C-alpha positions in Angstrom: 0.0 0.0 0.0 1.3 3.5 -0.8 1.7 6.3 1.6 0.6 9.9 1.1 3.4 12.5 1.5 2.7 15.8 3.2 5.0 18.8 4.0 4.8 21.0 7.1 4.8 24.7 6.4 8.3 24.9 8.0 9.6 22.2 5.7 8.4 24.0 2.6 9.9 27.3 3.8 13.2 25.7 4.4 13.1 23.8 1.1 12.5 27.0 -0.8 15.9 28.2 0.3 17.7 25.3 -1.5 18.8 25.1 -5.2 16.9 23.1 -7.8 19.1 20.0 -7.5 18.4 19.6 -3.8 14.6 20.0 -4.5 14.9 17.3 -7.2 16.6 15.0 -4.7 13.7 15.6 -2.2 11.2 14.7 -4.9 13.1 11.4 -5.5 13.0 10.7 -1.8 9.3 11.4 -1.7 8.9 8.8 -4.5 10.8 6.3 -2.4 8.8 7.1 0.8 5.5 6.7 -1.1 6.3 3.0 -1.6 8.6 2.3 1.4 8.5 4.9 4.1 11.1 3.2 6.3 14.1 4.3 4.2 16.6 6.6 5.9 18.1 6.4 9.3 16.0 5.9 12.4 16.1 8.5 15.1 15.3 7.0 18.5 12.0 5.4 17.3 11.0 3.5 14.2 8.6 6.3 13.0 11.0 9.2 13.1 13.6 9.2 10.3 16.2 11.3 8.6 17.6 11.1 5.1 21.0 12.7 4.4 22.5 14.5 1.4 25.9 16.0 1.9 25.8 18.1 5.0 22.0 18.4 5.1 19.3 16.2 6.5 15.6 16.0 6.0 13.4 14.8 8.8 10.1 13.0 8.5 7.5 11.2 10.6 5.8 8.0 9.5 2.1 7.4 10.5 1.2 3.8 9.6 -2.3 4.2 11.0 -3.1 6.8 8.4 -0.6 5.6 5.7 1.1 9.0 5.6 4.6 10.5 5.8 5.0 14.0 7.2 8.1 15.8 6.1 8.8 18.2 8.9 12.3 19.7 8.8 15.7 20.3 7.1 18.9 21.0 8.9 22.7 21.0 8.6 24.7 18.6 10.7 25.6 21.3 13.2 21.9 22.0 13.9 20.8 18.4 13.9 20.3 17.9 17.6 18.4 21.2 18.0 16.0 20.2 15.3 15.5 16.7 16.7 14.8 18.2 20.1 12.3 20.6 18.6 10.6 17.7 16.8 10.2 15.9 20.2 8.7 19.0 21.7 6.2 19.4 18.9 5.3 15.7 18.2 1.7 16.0 19.3 1.3 19.2 17.2 2.6 17.4 14.1 0.0 14.6 14.5 -2.8 17.2 14.6 -1.3 19.1 11.6 -1.2 16.0 9.4 -4.8 15.0 10.4 -5.9 18.4 9.3 -4.0 18.2 6.0 -5.6 14.8 5.3 -9.1 16.3 5.9 -8.3 19.1 3.4 -7.1 16.6 0.8 
């Protein structure tokens, strides 16, 4: 079964700062995630992952119950821990956001 891919507003704002080749790489990652969401490196738990390209990482949450992947952040290596800490603080908010995005779909 395929997974739907969604972006947080923050993810889109960060992505817009990157060059075209990085955006194309993200599109390829989305195609992978659509079929197999558990690619990338696990962060603490099975459903929080990161995918790396050079010095940058994209972060995403996997929701098996609603067959969705929520792309939530981009960072460089030096900001990695701060971003992961923020994700943990906002984990409930992300669940609410993706449910709202699914309703709008």
